[in-house]
C-alpha positions as CSV (number, residue, x, y, z in Angstrom):
1,M,7.5,-89.5,-46.8
2,N,7.1,-89.3,-43.1
3,I,5.6,-86.5,-40.9
4,S,9.0,-85.2,-39.9
5,D,9.6,-84.3,-43.6
6,L,6.5,-82.1,-43.4
7,D,7.4,-80.3,-40.2
8,N,11.1,-79.5,-40.6
9,G,10.8,-76.9,-43.3
10,T,12.2,-79.1,-46.1
11,G,9.1,-79.0,-48.3
12,N,10.2,-75.9,-50.3
13,G,11.5,-77.5,-53.5
14,T,10.7,-76.2,-56.9
15,G,8.0,-77.8,-59.0
16,N,8.7,-80.4,-61.7
17,G,5.4,-80.4,-63.5
18,T,4.2,-83.5,-61.6
19,G,2.5,-81.6,-58.8
20,R,5.3,-82.7,-56.6
21,A,8.2,-80.6,-55.3
22,A,11.8,-81.6,-56.1
23,D,12.0,-83.4,-52.8
24,G,8.9,-85.5,-53.6
25,I,6.4,-83.8,-51.4
26,D,3.1,-82.8,-53.1
27,E,3.2,-79.1,-53.8
28,S,-0.3,-78.6,-52.3
29,V,1.0,-80.0,-49.0
30,T,4.0,-77.7,-49.2
31,A,1.7,-74.7,-49.9
32,E,-0.6,-75.6,-47.0
33,L,2.3,-76.1,-44.7
34,A,3.7,-72.6,-45.7
35,R,0.2,-71.1,-45.1
36,L,-0.1,-72.6,-41.7
37,R,3.4,-71.6,-40.7
38,D,2.7,-68.0,-41.8
39,S,-0.3,-68.0,-39.5
40,I,1.7,-69.4,-36.6
41,D,4.4,-66.7,-37.2
42,N,1.7,-64.0,-37.1
43,I,0.2,-65.4,-33.9
44,D,3.6,-65.6,-32.3
45,A,4.2,-61.9,-33.2
46,A,0.9,-61.0,-31.6
47,V,1.7,-63.0,-28.5
48,V,5.0,-61.1,-28.1
49,H,3.3,-57.8,-28.5
50,M,0.6,-58.6,-26.1
51,L,3.2,-59.8,-23.5
52,A,5.1,-56.5,-24.0
53,E,1.9,-54.6,-23.3
54,R,1.1,-56.7,-20.3
55,F,4.6,-56.1,-18.8
56,K,4.2,-52.4,-19.4
57,C,1.1,-52.5,-17.2
58,T,2.7,-54.7,-14.5
59,Q,5.7,-52.3,-14.4
60,Q,3.3,-49.5,-13.5
61,V,1.8,-51.8,-10.8
62,G,5.3,-52.4,-9.5
63,H,6.0,-48.7,-9.2
64,L,2.7,-48.1,-7.5
65,K,3.4,-50.9,-5.0
66,A,6.9,-49.6,-4.3
67,R,5.6,-46.0,-3.7
68,H,3.1,-47.4,-1.2
69,Q,5.4,-50.0,0.4
70,L,3.1,-52.9,-0.8
71,P,4.7,-56.4,-1.2
72,P,5.8,-57.4,-4.7
73,A,3.7,-60.6,-4.6
74,D,0.0,-60.8,-4.0
75,P,-0.9,-64.5,-3.4
76,G,-4.6,-63.9,-3.3
77,R,-4.6,-62.1,-6.7
78,E,-2.3,-64.7,-8.1
79,A,-4.6,-67.5,-7.0
80,S,-7.7,-65.8,-8.5
81,Q,-5.9,-65.1,-11.8
82,I,-4.8,-68.7,-12.1
83,A,-8.4,-69.9,-11.5
84,R,-9.7,-67.4,-14.0
85,L,-7.1,-68.4,-16.6
86,R,-7.7,-72.1,-16.1
87,Q,-11.4,-71.5,-16.8
88,L,-10.6,-69.3,-19.9
89,A,-8.3,-72.1,-21.1
90,E,-11.0,-74.8,-20.7
91,N,-13.5,-72.6,-22.5
92,A,-11.0,-72.1,-25.3
93,K,-10.2,-75.9,-25.5
94,L,-6.7,-75.3,-24.3
95,D,-5.1,-77.5,-21.6
96,P,-5.7,-75.7,-18.3
97,A,-2.5,-77.1,-16.8
98,F,-0.5,-75.6,-19.7
99,A,-2.2,-72.2,-19.2
100,E,-1.5,-72.4,-15.5
101,K,2.2,-73.2,-16.1
102,L,2.4,-70.2,-18.5
103,L,0.8,-67.8,-16.1
104,N,3.0,-69.0,-13.2
105,F,6.0,-68.3,-15.4
106,I,4.7,-64.8,-16.2
107,I,3.8,-64.2,-12.5
108,A,7.3,-65.2,-11.4
109,E,8.8,-62.7,-13.8
110,V,6.4,-59.9,-12.7
111,I,7.3,-60.5,-9.1
112,R,11.0,-60.4,-10.0
113,H,10.4,-57.0,-11.7
114,H,8.4,-55.7,-8.7
115,E,11.2,-56.8,-6.3
116,T,13.8,-54.9,-8.5
117,I,11.6,-51.8,-8.5
118,A,11.0,-52.0,-4.8
119,A,14.8,-52.3,-4.2
120,G,15.2,-49.0,-6.2
121,E,17.2,-50.8,-8.9
122,E,14.9,-49.6,-11.7
């Protein structure tokens, strides 16, 4: 058995009375893998819902900016948010560079939405 056998979803065989699934992986490993994957799936769902809520708020910001002829981007706010998120990532033992990349991706999408709103396309 190698680690790829554990992480590709193949450990779901039926038991054979030996404590090993039909594919030879210990049933306790298969059960633990399934438990962890269920947790990952739940976290992914929560992330999607949180992003949806975040974008609902940023859409409102976009409409407010458009009504008051404010620019779609706010470099000062973006810089402070990146610094804040990097610190939060460090405190959470998450790679700050990864957190920054993720936020930059989100910010780019928000700015695109704000530009669309300002152009009257939404």
